[in-house]
C-alpha positions in Angstrom: -129.7 147.4 40.8 -126.2 146.3 41.3 -123.4 147.2 38.9 -120.1 145.6 37.9 -117.3 146.3 35.5 -117.5 144.8 32.1 -114.5 142.5 32.5 -111.2 144.4 32.9 -112.7 147.6 31.7 -113.6 150.7 33.5 -117.2 150.9 32.2 -119.9 149.7 34.7 -122.9 147.7 33.6 -126.0 146.4 35.4 -126.1 142.8 36.6 -129.0 142.2 34.1 -128.9 143.0 30.4 -132.1 144.0 28.6 -132.3 141.9 25.5 -134.5 143.3 22.8 -134.8 140.3 20.4 -138.6 140.1 21.1 -139.2 143.8 20.3 -141.2 143.8 17.1 -142.0 140.2 16.4 -143.5 139.4 19.9 -143.8 142.8 21.6 -145.4 145.8 19.9 -143.5 149.0 19.6 -145.6 150.7 22.3 -145.0 147.8 24.7 -141.3 147.7 23.8 -140.9 151.3 24.6 -142.7 150.8 27.9 -140.4 147.9 28.8 -137.3 150.0 28.0 -138.8 152.8 30.2 -139.2 150.4 33.0 -135.8 148.8 32.6 -134.2 152.2 32.9 -136.3 153.0 36.0 -135.1 149.7 37.5 -131.4 150.7 36.9 -130.7 148.4 34.0 -128.2 150.3 31.8 -127.0 147.7 29.3 -129.4 147.3 26.3 -128.5 144.6 23.8 -129.8 144.3 20.2 -128.6 143.3 16.7 -129.0 144.5 13.2 -130.8 141.3 12.2 -133.3 141.3 15.1 -136.9 141.7 14.0 -136.2 139.0 11.3 -137.4 141.1 8.4 -134.6 140.7 6.0 -132.6 143.9 5.7 -134.9 146.1 7.8 -133.4 146.1 11.3 -136.9 146.3 12.7 -135.8 146.0 16.4 -133.0 148.5 16.0 -135.5 151.0 14.6 -137.8 150.4 17.6 -134.9 151.1 20.0 -133.8 154.1 17.9 -137.2 155.8 18.1 -137.3 155.3 21.9 -133.8 156.9 22.2 -134.9 159.8 19.9 -138.0 160.5 21.9 -135.9 161.6 24.9 -132.2 162.4 24.1 -131.4 162.3 27.9 -131.8 158.5 27.8 -128.9 158.0 25.5 -126.1 158.7 28.0 -127.7 156.5 30.6 -127.6 153.5 28.3 -124.7 151.3 27.4 -125.9 150.5 23.9 -124.9 147.2 22.3 -125.6 145.8 18.9 -124.2 143.2 16.6 -122.8 142.7 13.1 -122.6 139.5 10.9 -126.0 138.5 9.6 -127.2 139.4 6.1 -128.7 142.9 5.7 -129.6 142.8 2.0 -133.1 142.0 0.8 -131.4 140.5 -2.2 -129.0 137.6 -2.4 -126.0 139.9 -2.9 -122.4 139.6 -1.8 -120.7 141.7 0.9 -123.8 142.6 2.9 -123.1 140.1 5.6 -120.2 138.5 7.6 -117.1 140.4 8.8 -115.3 141.9 5.8 -114.0 145.4 6.5 -116.4 146.6 3.8 -119.4 145.1 5.6 -118.4 146.0 9.1 -118.2 149.7 8.2 -121.4 149.6 6.2 -123.3 147.7 8.8 -122.1 150.1 11.6 -123.4 153.0 9.6 -126.7 151.3 9.1 -127.1 150.5 12.8 -126.2 154.0 13.8 -128.9 155.4 11.5 -131.6 152.9 12.7 -130.6 153.5 16.3 -130.6 157.3 15.8 -127.4 157.7 17.7 -123.8 158.8 17.0 -122.1 155.9 18.6 -122.4 152.2 19.4 -121.0 151.6 22.9 -120.4 147.8 22.4 -120.2 146.5 18.9 -120.3 142.7 18.9 -119.4 140.3 16.2 -122.5 138.0 16.2 -120.5 135.0 15.0 -116.9 134.2 14.0 -116.0 134.7 10.3 -113.4 132.0 9.4 -113.0 133.5 5.9 -111.8 136.9 7.0 -108.4 137.6 8.5 -108.2 139.2 11.9 -106.0 142.0 10.5 -108.9 143.0 8.2 -111.5 142.8 11.0 -109.4 144.9 13.4 -108.6 147.4 10.8 -112.3 148.1 10.3 -113.0 148.2 14.1 -110.1 150.5 14.7 -111.4 152.9 12.1 -114.8 153.0 13.7 -113.2 153.6 17.1 -111.0 156.4 15.8 -114.1 158.0 14.2 -115.9 157.8 17.6 -118.6 155.6 16.1 -117.8 152.5 18.3 -116.4 152.5 21.9 -115.8 148.8 22.7 -115.7 145.7 20.5 -117.2 142.4 21.7 -117.7 138.9 20.4 -120.6 136.5 20.5 -120.7 132.7 19.9 -116.9 132.4 19.7 -115.0 129.3 20.6 -112.2 129.7 23.2 -109.5 129.6 20.5 -111.3 132.3 18.5 -111.2 134.5 21.6 -107.4 133.9 21.8 -106.9 134.5 18.1 -108.8 137.8 18.2 -107.1 139.1 21.3 -103.6 138.2 20.2 -104.2 139.8 16.8 -105.4 143.0 18.6 -102.4 142.9 20.9 -100.1 143.0 17.9 -101.8 146.2 16.7 -101.8 147.8 20.2 -105.6 147.7 20.1 -107.8 147.0 23.2 -109.2 143.8 21.8 -112.4 142.1 22.9 -114.3 143.6 25.8 -116.8 140.8 26.2 -118.2 137.5 24.9 -121.9 136.8 24.6 -122.4 133.1 24.8 -125.1 130.4 25.2 -124.9 129.5 28.9 -127.4 128.3 31.5 -127.8 125.6 34.1 -128.8 123.0 31.5 -126.2 124.0 28.9 -122.7 124.4 30.4 -120.2 123.4 27.7 -118.8 126.9 27.7 -117.2 126.1 31.1 -114.7 123.9 29.2 -112.8 126.6 27.3 -114.8 129.7 26.5 -115.2 131.0 30.1 -111.5 130.3 31.0 -110.4 132.1 27.8 -112.7 135.1 28.6 -111.4 135.3 32.1 -107.8 135.0 31.0 -108.2 138.0 28.7 -110.2 140.0 31.3 -113.4 139.9 29.2 -116.9 140.3 30.4 -119.3 137.4 29.9 -122.9 138.0 28.9 -124.9 134.8 28.7 -127.8 134.5 26.3 -130.8 132.2 26.7 -130.3 132.0 30.5 -133.4 129.9 30.8 -132.2 127.2 28.4 -134.6 128.2 25.7 -137.4 128.2 28.2 -137.1 124.9 30.0 -135.7 126.5 33.2 -138.6 128.9 33.5 -141.0 126.4 35.1 -141.6 124.4 32.0 -143.2 121.4 33.7 -145.6 123.5 35.7 -146.6 125.5 32.6 -147.1 122.3 30.6 -149.3 120.9 33.3 -151.5 124.0 33.1 -152.1 123.4 29.4 -149.8 126.1 28.1 -148.8 125.3 24.6 -145.1 124.9 23.7 -143.2 124.3 20.5 -142.1 120.9 19.4 -138.5 121.7 20.3 -139.6 122.8 23.8 -141.5 119.6 24.3 -138.5 117.5 23.1 -136.2 119.4 25.6 -138.7 118.8 28.4 -138.9 115.1 27.7 -135.1 114.9 27.4 -134.6 116.6 30.8 -137.8 115.5 32.6 -136.2 113.9 35.6 -133.9 116.9 36.1 -136.7 119.3 35.7 -138.8 117.6 38.3 -136.0 117.8 40.8 -135.2 121.4 39.8 -138.7 122.7 40.1 -139.2 120.9 43.4 -136.0 122.6 44.7 -137.2 126.0 43.5 -140.6 125.4 45.2 -138.8 124.5 48.5 -136.9 127.7 48.2 -140.1 129.7 47.5 -138.7 131.1 44.3 -139.7 131.0 40.7 -137.6 128.6 38.6 -136.7 131.4 36.1 -135.3 133.6 38.9 -133.3 130.7 40.4 -131.7 130.1 37.0 -130.7 133.7 36.7 -129.5 133.8 40.3 -127.3 130.8 39.5 -125.7 132.6 36.6 -125.1 135.7 38.7 -123.3 133.5 41.2 -120.8 132.2 38.6 -117.5 134.2 38.9 -117.0 134.6 35.2 -120.4 136.0 34.5 -121.0 139.8 34.2 -124.7 139.8 33.5 -127.2 137.5 31.8 -129.5 138.7 29.1 -133.2 138.8 29.9 -135.5 139.2 26.9 -139.0 140.1 28.2 -142.1 140.2 26.1 -144.1 141.8 28.8 -143.6 144.1 31.8 -144.4 141.3 34.2 -141.5 139.2 32.8 -139.1 142.1 33.3 -140.2 142.9 36.8 -140.0 139.2 37.7 -136.4 138.9 36.4 -135.2 141.7 38.7 -136.0 139.5 41.7 -133.0 137.3 40.6 -130.6 140.0 41.6 -131.9 139.8 45.2 -131.5 136.0 45.5 -128.4 134.8 47.3 -127.9 131.0 46.8 -126.1 129.3 49.6 -123.3 126.9 48.9 -125.5 123.9 49.8 -128.1 125.1 47.2 -125.5 125.7 44.6 -124.2 122.1 45.2 -127.7 120.8 44.8 -128.1 122.7 41.5 -124.8 121.2 40.3 -126.0 117.8 41.3 -129.2 118.2 39.2 -127.5 120.0 36.3 -123.9 118.8 36.3 -121.5 120.7 34.2 -118.7 119.2 32.0 -116.5 118.7 35.0 -114.6 122.0 35.1 -112.3 123.6 32.6 -110.4 121.7 29.9 -108.3 119.7 29.9 -108.9 118.5 33.5 -112.6 117.9 32.7 -111.8 115.1 30.3 -108.1 114.3 30.5 -108.1 112.6 33.9 
């Protein structure tokens, strides 16, 4: 496994992130623990979760699964850069102040995540969404408190716009605080809008970039081939396939010519992007995890990268050049 710095920071992370969103709803606790064991054996050291994962309101099901795995062997904890998130509602009742980014909720949510994860610290505490109703002074006050207490090491963002990244970092600068370590964003060959402003903003502030849904909600994982084999897919997946059918045909043919699985080519393309630190892979099975590691070994030549750009064109580069002239 290769490692790289998380943006401008000294901490090193693996070029793949283990995403845990499927732990609980789609992978049993036993299988989830086995996947985490295997990820650590493969050298993956950045594990990503969120307080709302598991999708049982207020329970933090996935964090609990990760926490029991950490508790089973305390030696694992220092090997893992542990990331979780705050924003979504964590009350089983419709009750105020149990979601979003008020200082009250940030501190409460962090304590809840620490308890479920059975650890004394969160290495990367990510805001799962921007909160337009809470001032940055309040957000950073809460994050600074958690850092001072040793409960959080780094703070990250997720699903921010470029100007949110600028706002957050400038507010942190005024407080002599480190600011955002990373941005976790929706980015893949088929969905490249972040190239306009989010990636340039992250690079300008020296942030790591952690793409989620690197397979474009499944369509870049050999969707046409799987559909031809009779594998069922959701209505949204079928819509996406029809929307991009011509591109998918060209893409899957190119992958076949390369002798590589489409999912691994999609991951390898992300790894070749200068702004990207590490994409998130969210395996439901051990086979999916082992397959994803192949992407770190693939080196896409310039000619292949150009063919991929031709099939899946981006917005035309960063703003404003992409649309101004």
